[in-house]
KEMI-368229 format. One line per 4 residues: number of its first residue (from 0); their letters; for each residue x, y, z of C-alpha. Coordinates in nm, 2 decimals. Last residue first. Layout:
NUM = A = X/Y/Z  ...;
This chain:
596 = VDEG = 2.89/5.70/-1.82  2.84/6.00/-1.69  2.56/6.00/-1.44  2.65/6.31/-1.29;
592 = DYMA = 2.70/6.15/-0.94  2.58/5.78/-1.06  2.85/5.57/-0.88  2.79/5.77/-0.55;
588 = EIEK = 2.43/5.74/-0.56  2.52/5.35/-0.49  2.75/5.38/-0.20  2.55/5.68/-0.05;
584 = KFKE = 2.29/5.40/-0.07  2.41/5.13/0.08  2.22/5.05/0.39  1.92/5.13/0.16;
580 = DIVK = 2.01/4.91/-0.12  2.16/4.67/0.07  1.86/4.63/0.25  1.62/4.60/-0.06;
576 = RRIS = 1.81/4.33/-0.18  1.83/4.06/0.05  2.12/3.86/-0.07  1.98/3.47/-0.09;
572 = LKPT = 2.19/3.25/0.19  1.91/3.02/0.29  1.88/3.21/0.61  1.86/3.53/0.46;
568 = LIGN = 2.16/3.79/0.35  2.26/4.12/0.46  2.11/4.10/0.83  2.45/4.15/0.95;
564 = DITW = 2.43/3.79/1.12  2.33/3.64/0.78  2.63/3.78/0.62  2.78/4.00/0.38;
560 = EESL = 3.11/3.99/0.41  3.25/4.41/0.52  3.51/4.58/0.35  3.30/4.65/0.01;
556 = LTFK = 3.39/4.74/-0.35  3.22/4.98/-0.56  3.15/4.92/-0.93  3.11/5.11/-1.26;
552 = KVQE = 3.02/5.02/-1.58  2.89/4.63/-1.51  2.74/4.56/-1.89  2.37/4.51/-1.92;
548 = VHGF = 2.33/4.75/-2.15  2.61/4.63/-2.37  2.49/4.28/-2.39  2.67/4.06/-2.23;
544 = EPNY = 2.91/3.83/-2.26  3.17/4.13/-2.33  3.13/4.22/-1.96  3.30/3.90/-1.82;
540 = RDIQ = 3.70/3.99/-1.86  3.64/4.35/-1.87  3.43/4.25/-1.50  3.78/4.06/-1.39;
536 = QQIM = 4.05/4.30/-1.51  3.83/4.60/-1.29  3.87/4.39/-1.02  4.24/4.38/-1.04;
532 = KIVA = 4.27/4.70/-1.07  4.06/4.81/-0.78  4.30/4.56/-0.62  4.61/4.75/-0.74;
528 = EDKI = 4.49/5.05/-0.68  4.44/4.97/-0.29  4.07/5.16/-0.14  3.94/4.82/-0.09;
524 = LDAN = 4.26/4.66/0.08  4.24/4.95/0.33  3.89/4.89/0.44  4.01/4.51/0.43;
520 = SGPV = 4.25/4.56/0.70  4.61/4.50/0.68  4.69/4.59/0.27  4.92/4.39/0.14;
516 = KHGE = 5.24/4.56/-0.04  5.28/4.43/-0.38  5.51/4.15/-0.50  5.28/3.99/-0.77;
512 = NKLK = 5.27/3.65/-0.53  5.16/3.87/-0.24  4.91/4.07/-0.43  4.75/3.72/-0.56;
508 = SRVH = 4.72/3.59/-0.19  4.58/3.91/-0.07  4.31/3.92/-0.36  4.24/3.55/-0.27;
504 = EYNP = 4.18/3.57/0.08  3.99/3.90/0.05  3.74/3.72/-0.20  3.61/4.05/-0.29;
500 = VILA = 3.24/4.22/-0.18  3.13/4.44/-0.50  2.86/4.67/-0.54  2.76/4.68/-0.90;
496 = SVFK = 2.65/4.93/-1.17  2.43/4.96/-1.47  2.41/5.24/-1.67  2.11/5.52/-1.73;
492 = RGPG = 1.98/5.47/-1.40  1.56/5.38/-1.36  1.69/5.00/-1.22  2.09/5.02/-1.19;
488 = VVMM = 2.23/4.78/-0.89  2.41/4.44/-0.94  2.50/4.29/-0.60  2.79/4.06/-0.59;
484 = QEIY = 2.94/3.83/-0.36  3.33/3.68/-0.34  3.45/3.81/-0.65  3.85/3.74/-0.71;
480 = PSER = 3.79/3.35/-0.78  3.61/3.47/-1.04  3.29/3.27/-1.11  3.11/3.56/-0.94;
476 = MKNE = 3.07/3.71/-1.27  2.88/3.48/-1.43  2.61/3.43/-1.13  2.61/3.82/-1.07;
472 = IVQP = 2.54/3.89/-1.46  2.28/3.61/-1.41  2.10/3.74/-1.12  2.05/4.12/-1.26;
468 = AVYK = 1.82/4.09/-1.52  1.83/4.41/-1.72  1.52/4.52/-1.94  1.58/4.81/-2.14;
464 = GGST = 1.37/5.12/-2.10  1.63/5.35/-2.15  1.62/5.47/-1.74  1.72/5.15/-1.69;
460 = KFME = 1.49/4.88/-1.65  1.47/4.59/-1.37  1.46/4.22/-1.28  1.47/4.16/-0.96;
456 = KKRD = 1.09/4.11/-0.89  1.07/3.84/-1.17  1.35/3.65/-1.08  1.61/3.58/-1.33;
452 = TIKL = 1.71/3.31/-1.64  1.61/2.97/-1.54  1.66/2.70/-1.73  1.32/2.43/-1.75;
448 = FKND = 1.50/2.09/-1.99  1.28/1.91/-2.20  1.14/2.10/-2.50  1.48/2.17/-2.64;
444 = VMIG = 1.50/2.41/-2.35  1.24/2.56/-2.17  1.28/2.86/-2.09  1.26/3.10/-1.72;
440 = IDGT = 1.14/3.37/-1.51  1.10/3.32/-1.15  0.82/3.45/-0.95  0.71/3.12/-0.88;
436 = HFWG = 0.34/3.21/-0.96  0.11/2.87/-0.87  -0.14/2.74/-1.09  -0.47/2.58/-0.94;
432 = DKTI = -0.73/2.64/-1.15  -0.87/2.99/-0.95  -0.48/3.08/-0.96  -0.25/3.09/-0.67;
428 = EKAT = -0.01/3.34/-0.63  -0.25/3.64/-0.56  -0.53/3.41/-0.39  -0.30/3.30/-0.15;
424 = AEPN = -0.15/3.64/-0.01  -0.53/3.73/-0.01  -0.59/3.39/0.21  -0.29/3.52/0.50;
420 = KYYG = -0.38/3.32/0.81  -0.14/3.03/0.69  0.00/3.04/0.34  -0.17/2.80/0.13;
416 = VMVN = -0.25/2.45/0.07  0.10/2.42/-0.10  0.18/2.26/-0.47  0.31/1.91/-0.43;
412 = NGKC = -0.02/1.78/-0.57  0.07/1.97/-0.89  0.05/2.28/-1.09  0.34/2.51/-1.15;
408 = LIEG = 0.39/2.87/-1.37  0.74/2.94/-1.44  0.72/3.35/-1.57  0.77/3.48/-1.92;
404 = DEAI = 0.56/3.75/-1.96  0.36/3.53/-2.18  0.33/3.25/-1.90  0.57/2.94/-1.90;
400 = KVQV = 0.40/2.62/-1.84  0.46/2.37/-1.57  0.30/2.02/-1.43  0.43/1.79/-1.14;
396 = NKLI = 0.36/1.44/-1.17  0.72/1.35/-1.26  0.94/1.59/-1.23  1.01/1.85/-1.47;
392 = PGVT = 1.35/1.78/-1.68  1.66/1.97/-1.56  1.80/2.32/-1.35  1.97/2.43/-1.70;
388 = GIRR = 2.29/2.51/-1.75  2.46/2.17/-1.76  2.16/1.92/-1.93  2.09/1.61/-1.77;
384 = NESE = 1.83/1.33/-1.83  2.06/1.21/-2.13  2.33/1.18/-1.89  2.21/0.93/-1.60;
380 = LHNV = 2.21/1.11/-1.27  1.88/1.36/-1.33  1.92/1.66/-1.33  1.56/1.83/-1.14;
376 = SIVP = 1.25/2.00/-1.19  0.97/2.10/-0.95  1.08/2.00/-0.66  1.02/2.18/-0.34;
372 = STET = 0.74/2.11/-0.09  0.60/2.39/-0.43  0.52/2.63/-0.19  0.89/2.60/-0.04;
368 = LGYG = 1.05/2.66/-0.39  1.20/2.47/-0.65  1.46/2.34/-0.85  1.75/2.11/-0.94;
364 = EMIT = 2.11/2.06/-1.00  2.23/1.68/-0.97  2.54/1.71/-0.98  2.80/1.41/-1.08;
360 = IQAA = 3.11/1.35/-0.93  3.32/1.19/-1.14  3.58/1.47/-1.18  3.44/1.60/-1.50;
356 = SFIR = 3.10/1.67/-1.35  3.27/1.88/-1.08  3.48/2.07/-1.33  3.13/2.15/-1.54;
352 = ILKE = 2.93/2.19/-1.27  3.14/2.40/-1.14  3.19/2.61/-1.42  2.81/2.64/-1.52;
348 = SLAA = 2.77/2.78/-1.16  2.54/2.69/-0.94  2.18/2.87/-0.92  2.04/2.90/-0.57;
344 = SGSV = 1.83/2.65/-0.33  1.96/2.34/-0.49  2.21/2.08/-0.54  2.16/1.70/-0.50;
340 = VAEV = 2.52/1.56/-0.48  2.57/1.26/-0.67  2.78/0.90/-0.64  2.95/0.96/-0.34;
336 = RGGL = 3.21/0.65/-0.26  3.57/0.81/-0.22  3.45/1.04/0.13  3.38/1.36/-0.01;
332 = AERW = 3.81/1.47/0.00  3.85/1.10/-0.22  3.69/1.23/-0.48  3.90/1.53/-0.52;
328 = KNFI = 4.17/1.30/-0.52  4.10/1.06/-0.77  4.06/1.40/-0.98  4.42/1.43/-0.98;
324 = LKNA = 4.64/1.10/-1.12  4.33/0.88/-1.25  4.09/1.16/-1.35  4.34/1.33/-1.50;
320 = LKLQ = 4.41/1.01/-1.75  4.05/0.93/-1.79  4.04/1.30/-1.88  4.36/1.29/-2.13;
316 = ARYF = 4.17/0.99/-2.33  3.86/1.16/-2.36  4.02/1.48/-2.50  4.22/1.28/-2.73;
312 = ISGK = 3.91/1.09/-2.85  3.73/1.40/-2.90  3.51/1.56/-2.72  3.17/1.40/-2.53;
308 = DHND = 2.94/1.67/-2.62  2.62/1.56/-2.43  2.80/1.53/-2.08  2.99/1.88/-2.16;
304 = YQRG = 3.35/1.90/-1.99  3.55/2.19/-2.12  3.61/2.34/-1.78  3.70/1.98/-1.66;
300 = LNVA = 4.00/2.02/-1.91  4.11/2.32/-1.73  4.13/2.14/-1.40  4.29/1.87/-1.53;
296 = WFFM = 4.59/2.10/-1.69  4.58/2.29/-1.38  4.67/2.02/-1.17  4.90/1.87/-1.39;
292 = AKKV = 5.12/2.20/-1.41  5.11/2.24/-1.07  5.25/1.88/-1.01  5.56/1.97/-1.23;
288 = GTLE = 5.67/2.26/-1.08  5.50/2.38/-0.79  5.16/2.30/-0.54  5.00/2.62/-0.35;
284 = RGKA = 4.82/2.69/-0.63  4.62/2.40/-0.63  4.59/2.37/-0.25  4.40/2.74/-0.32;
280 = MIRE = 4.25/2.52/-0.58  4.09/2.29/-0.39  4.01/2.52/-0.11  3.80/2.81/-0.37;
276 = YVKE = 3.64/2.47/-0.52  3.51/2.34/-0.16  3.37/2.68/-0.09  3.20/2.71/-0.39;
272 = LLRP = 3.03/2.35/-0.30  2.92/2.51/0.01  2.79/2.84/-0.16  2.59/2.59/-0.46;
268 = VCTF = 2.36/2.46/-0.15  2.42/2.06/-0.07  2.25/1.72/-0.05  2.46/1.44/0.01;
264 = VMPQ = 2.50/1.12/-0.14  2.67/0.78/-0.12  2.81/0.87/0.16  3.15/0.79/0.31;
260 = VERL = 3.11/0.86/0.68  3.45/0.89/0.82  3.53/1.09/0.51  3.24/1.33/0.46;
256 = NDGI = 3.26/1.37/0.83  3.61/1.52/0.84  3.53/1.75/0.51  3.19/1.83/0.69;
252 = TDMS = 3.33/1.96/1.03  3.28/2.31/1.05  2.94/2.32/0.88  2.89/2.14/1.21;
248 = EAYY = 2.85/1.75/1.38  2.68/1.61/1.07  2.43/1.39/1.08  2.45/1.04/0.95;
244 = IGLG = 2.13/0.91/0.78  2.08/0.53/0.70  1.95/0.51/0.31  1.64/0.25/0.31;
240 = GKIY = 1.54/0.44/-0.02  1.19/0.58/0.18  1.45/0.70/0.43  1.62/0.89/0.21;
236 = VYTV = 1.34/1.01/0.01  1.21/1.11/0.36  1.53/1.31/0.42  1.52/1.45/0.10;
232 = MKEF = 1.16/1.65/0.18  1.33/1.81/0.48  1.69/1.88/0.31  1.46/2.07/0.10;
228 = IHNL = 1.20/2.21/0.33  1.40/2.42/0.50  1.42/2.35/0.86  1.64/2.04/0.80;
224 = PLFS = 1.92/2.26/0.77  2.14/2.15/0.54  2.40/1.92/0.73  2.32/1.54/0.63;
220 = LARD = 2.52/1.28/0.51  2.39/0.94/0.32  2.44/0.61/0.40  2.40/0.26/0.25;
216 = DKRA = 2.18/0.04/0.43  1.94/-0.01/0.10  2.15/0.09/-0.26  2.06/0.47/-0.37;
212 = FHFL = 2.11/0.47/-0.75  1.79/0.44/-0.84  1.79/0.81/-0.64  1.57/0.99/-0.94;
208 = PSSD = 1.30/0.73/-0.84  1.24/0.85/-0.50  1.13/1.19/-0.64  0.79/1.11/-0.74;
204 = IVNS = 0.75/0.99/-0.40  0.89/1.22/-0.21  0.72/1.55/-0.38  0.39/1.34/-0.33;
200 = VINR = 0.46/1.30/0.01  0.58/1.65/0.06  0.24/1.78/-0.07  0.03/1.51/-0.02;
196 = HCLM = 0.10/1.55/0.38  0.01/1.88/0.38  0.23/2.22/0.34  0.12/2.58/0.48;
192 = VGKP = 0.37/2.82/0.40  0.36/3.08/0.66  0.51/3.44/0.52  0.84/3.62/0.63;
188 = AGTT = 0.75/3.98/0.72  0.90/4.14/0.39  1.04/4.15/0.04  1.39/3.90/0.14;
184 = GSTY = 1.11/3.67/0.40  1.29/3.42/0.50  1.01/3.20/0.41  0.81/3.05/0.75;
180 = IITA = 0.74/2.67/0.71  0.37/2.54/0.79  0.40/2.18/0.87  0.19/1.85/0.83;
176 = VTES = -0.15/2.05/0.73  -0.38/1.71/0.68  -0.48/1.68/0.31  -0.33/1.30/0.34;
172 = NIES = -0.54/1.13/0.59  -0.52/1.19/0.98  -0.79/0.99/1.16  -0.67/0.68/1.20;
168 = CIKK = -0.37/0.87/1.38  -0.60/1.02/1.58  -0.70/0.68/1.74  -0.37/0.55/1.76;
164 = RQDE = -0.23/0.82/1.98  -0.54/0.78/2.19  -0.46/0.42/2.22  -0.10/0.51/2.33;
160 = GDES = -0.14/0.78/2.56  -0.44/0.58/2.78  -0.22/0.54/3.06  -0.04/0.91/3.03;
156 = PKIS = 0.24/0.94/2.80  0.57/1.10/2.94  0.75/1.39/2.84  1.05/1.43/3.04;
152 = EWHE = 1.26/1.31/2.77  1.22/1.63/2.61  1.43/1.77/2.93  1.23/2.11/3.10;
148 = AGKI = 1.42/2.47/2.99  1.58/2.69/3.24  1.89/2.50/3.35  2.04/2.31/3.02;
144 = KDFS = 1.98/1.93/2.95  2.06/1.86/2.60  1.73/1.82/2.37  1.53/2.16/2.54;
140 = YIYK = 1.17/2.16/2.62  0.97/2.49/2.66  0.61/2.46/2.74  0.31/2.70/2.78;
136 = LSPI = 0.44/2.93/2.49  0.07/3.09/2.41  0.16/3.44/2.56  0.51/3.53/2.36;
132 = EHFV = 0.64/3.85/2.44  0.78/3.68/2.74  1.02/3.46/2.56  1.21/3.72/2.39;
128 = PQFR = 1.49/3.73/2.63  1.52/3.36/2.57  1.61/3.39/2.27  1.98/3.36/2.28;
124 = DYLE = 2.01/3.18/2.56  1.80/2.89/2.43  1.98/2.91/2.16  2.34/2.84/2.31;
120 = KNAI = 2.20/2.63/2.56  2.06/2.36/2.35  1.85/2.22/2.07  1.51/2.37/2.17;
116 = FIIK = 1.18/2.22/2.12  0.88/2.47/2.17  0.53/2.40/2.25  0.24/2.62/2.27;
112 = VEAE = 0.27/2.79/1.90  0.01/3.09/1.85  0.14/3.09/1.44  0.15/3.46/1.46;
108 = NLIY = 0.31/3.46/1.83  0.59/3.17/1.70  0.67/3.35/1.43  0.67/3.72/1.51;
104 = AFDQ = 0.86/3.61/1.83  1.18/3.46/1.65  1.13/3.72/1.40  1.26/3.99/1.63;
100 = PSVT = 1.48/3.70/1.82  1.67/3.73/1.48  1.67/3.38/1.23  1.99/3.15/1.26;
96 = PYIP = 1.84/2.89/1.40  1.57/2.88/1.14  1.24/2.78/1.31  1.06/2.50/1.21;
92 = TLIA = 0.68/2.50/1.27  0.56/2.14/1.29  0.18/2.11/1.28  -0.04/1.90/1.56;
88 = GTQQ = -0.23/1.60/1.44  -0.08/1.39/1.73  0.11/1.14/1.44  0.24/1.48/1.27;
84 = VALD = 0.41/1.61/1.61  0.56/1.27/1.69  0.72/1.20/1.33  0.88/1.57/1.34;
80 = TIIW = 1.00/1.51/1.71  1.22/1.21/1.58  1.36/1.37/1.30  1.48/1.66/1.50;
76 = EPRN = 1.60/1.43/1.76  1.83/1.28/1.56  2.02/1.56/1.50  2.02/1.93/1.28;
72 = PSII = 2.08/2.24/1.42  1.77/2.30/1.65  1.44/2.54/1.64  1.13/2.34/1.71;
68 = AIKE = 0.75/2.47/1.69  0.46/2.34/1.80  0.13/2.45/1.67  -0.19/2.28/1.78;
64 = QLEP = -0.43/2.24/1.51  -0.78/2.49/1.47  -0.59/2.73/1.28  -0.48/2.42/1.01;
60 = DSID = -0.84/2.36/0.97  -1.03/2.01/1.00  -0.78/1.83/1.19  -0.87/1.91/1.57;
56 = NKIG = -0.61/1.77/1.75  -0.57/2.03/2.02  -0.28/1.95/2.29  -0.37/1.84/2.59;
52 = LALL = -0.02/1.78/2.77  -0.14/1.38/2.76  -0.09/1.43/2.40  0.25/1.51/2.36;
48 = GAAL = 0.35/1.22/2.59  0.17/1.03/2.34  0.35/1.15/2.04  0.66/1.14/2.28;
44 = NRSR = 0.57/0.72/2.27  0.52/0.69/1.94  0.81/0.91/1.79  1.07/0.70/2.03;
40 = NLVD = 0.90/0.36/1.88  0.90/0.46/1.53  1.28/0.58/1.57  1.37/0.24/1.74;
36 = KCTI = 1.25/0.03/1.49  1.41/0.20/1.24  1.76/0.17/1.44  1.97/0.44/1.59;
32 = TQWA = 2.35/0.47/1.51  2.58/0.64/1.76  2.94/0.75/1.61  3.20/0.81/1.82;
28 = GNIK = 3.33/1.14/1.95  3.16/1.23/2.28  2.82/1.16/1.99  2.85/1.13/1.64;
24 = SALM = 2.48/1.13/1.49  2.31/0.86/1.32  1.92/0.81/1.24  1.79/0.52/1.00;
20 = IGAP = 2.03/0.19/1.05  1.85/-0.11/0.94  1.73/-0.36/1.24  1.34/-0.30/1.17;
16 = RTAV = 1.41/-0.40/0.84  1.12/-0.44/0.61  0.80/-0.38/0.83  1.05/-0.11/1.01;
12 = QTEV = 1.09/0.10/0.69  0.73/0.11/0.63  0.61/0.22/0.93  0.88/0.48/0.91;
8 = FDFL = 0.73/0.58/0.52  0.39/0.60/0.67  0.52/0.88/0.91  0.51/1.10/0.61;
4 = RQEQ = 0.11/1.04/0.52  -0.01/0.87/0.24  0.24/0.58/0.19  0.15/0.33/-0.12;
0 = M = -0.02/0.04/0.02;
C-alpha cells in the first residue's frame, strides 16, 4: 500500500528492515546509530506524551490544529520530534537557528505556538529574552539538559496515551496540514507556507526514482538545515530508500564527516560547493613544478566538459588520465563513494558543474520553492536526462507552463495548501485553476529541460527602458576567484553598476605573489589601486558575455562580507536586495553622481 502520510514511510521501513540504521549522530567522538524500530518507538512514545499535555488535535482546520515549534541544528531528535508531532495531528513549525529574536517572536506569535523544542543552551540563551513576548507559549523543552527548560525525555504519556495516539493517527489523512514553514522574508515579513502530507509525500514518491543509485543500508550525510523543505523532503526520500542518515557535527566538520561516513549522496547549496572548489584551487596554487602544471591541466580539461558532447578521443583519453592522477583526490575528499551531489536553493555556476562532473562527481542541480514542497525539476544522474546550464526535466506528476511574460507557473499535488492566515497572498500566488506563480522567469530548452533566467521581481529597467536580469550577471561574474559577493544595481539609471565584496583571501594571495604590499585591513584593501585594477580586469573579462546595456560600467568595493548576522543574507543565503539598497545608498548614489557613463 502506497504511503499517504509522512510517518507511513517509517512504518514501511520497520516492516521490512526493523534493525536497519535510520539515523546517526556523533556523540563524544563516536557515531551512535538508531534503528528503524527505535525511531518509530521513540516517535510514538513522544507523540503519546505530547497528547498528555492536552494539545488540540482538530485536524479539520489548520488554525485549529496545535502548533509546535522546533529550533535546532540537524540531529536525530529533530526527525523524531517531527514524526511525533505528525502523529498528534498538530503542525510542526520549524525555525531557522539563525533567525533574529524579533522574527522568532513574530513567527511564534502568528502561529500561536504552545510548545517549543530547543536544541541547546546557546539557542535557549539567544531567544530567552523574547519568550515573555509570546503569550501562547506554555512549554519549553530542550534536547540537551540545560537550566531553564524541561528535558524532552521528561515528556511522558498517560495510561491511555497509546490508544489516543492510534485513534488520532487513524483520522489523519493526506490532506492534513503537517507543517508550516516560514519563508525567509526577502521582501517583507515572513509568510507561513502550509504544506499537507499530500504535498510532501507526493514530492517524496516522485523524487525517489531519481535516487535509483541508492542502495538499502547505505549512507547519506545531512547538514543542510532540516527546517528548510529541501532537506526535510530529501530526508524522507532517504528513509523511503532505506538509507542511513548521518548528521554532520557542524558546518565546520563537514570535510571530516564526509571522510568518516563515506556517504553515497548528500545535498548542498551552491555556496558550499563554491567553498570546496575554492579550497581545492588554493591547494593547487600552493603546488610547484610538474605537480602544479598537472593540477591546472586537469582543471582546464574539466572546464571543457560537456556530458552531451563527450569531445574527441584525445580529450577523453586525457580526461581519463586526469581522473586517475588528479581528480581521484577530489573524490577522496568527499568520502570516496559519492554517487551524486544534489544541489538546490540557488543557481550553481556552469563552470563548477562542468569541473565536478568531469571529476566523476555528478551534480544533480534542481529547482523548486518552499511552496512547491519543493521540487519542480531536477537534473538526473543519467546523462541523457541531465543538461548543464538548466535545472533539469520537470518532475513526474508536476506540471509547468511558461506565462506570456516568461514567468514559470507550476501545478500539481506538490503545490502548497496556502499561506497561513493570509488568504489574500494565497489568492495572489495561486490561480483559481491551481497554477502557482513561482516569481521566476524561465524557458524550456529542447522542450525537455527547464532553464531559470531570473527572478521576476528582481528584473529592472534602465532609464532607457531596457530590461536587465541581475542574477545572470552576478552568477557569471562570481565565477571569478576574486569576487566573493556581488549585487547589480541600476533601476531607472542610464547604466548598470555593481556593489562587490572581494574574496579577500584570494586577493591578498595574488597581491603577495605579484610582489605588491598587502594592506592589513579590508578597509585599506578595497582602496588599494592594485586591488581596484584587479577587480576591473575581472569585470572586463566577463562583460563581453552580456549585451551593452547589461554590462557593468562602474563598481564599488565593500570591506564587510554579507552575512546572516548582519542582516544582509536570509537564512537560505539569499541576498536581501532592499536591505543592501538602503544600507549602501550613499555608495550607490556616488556611482551615479553626474551619470557620466
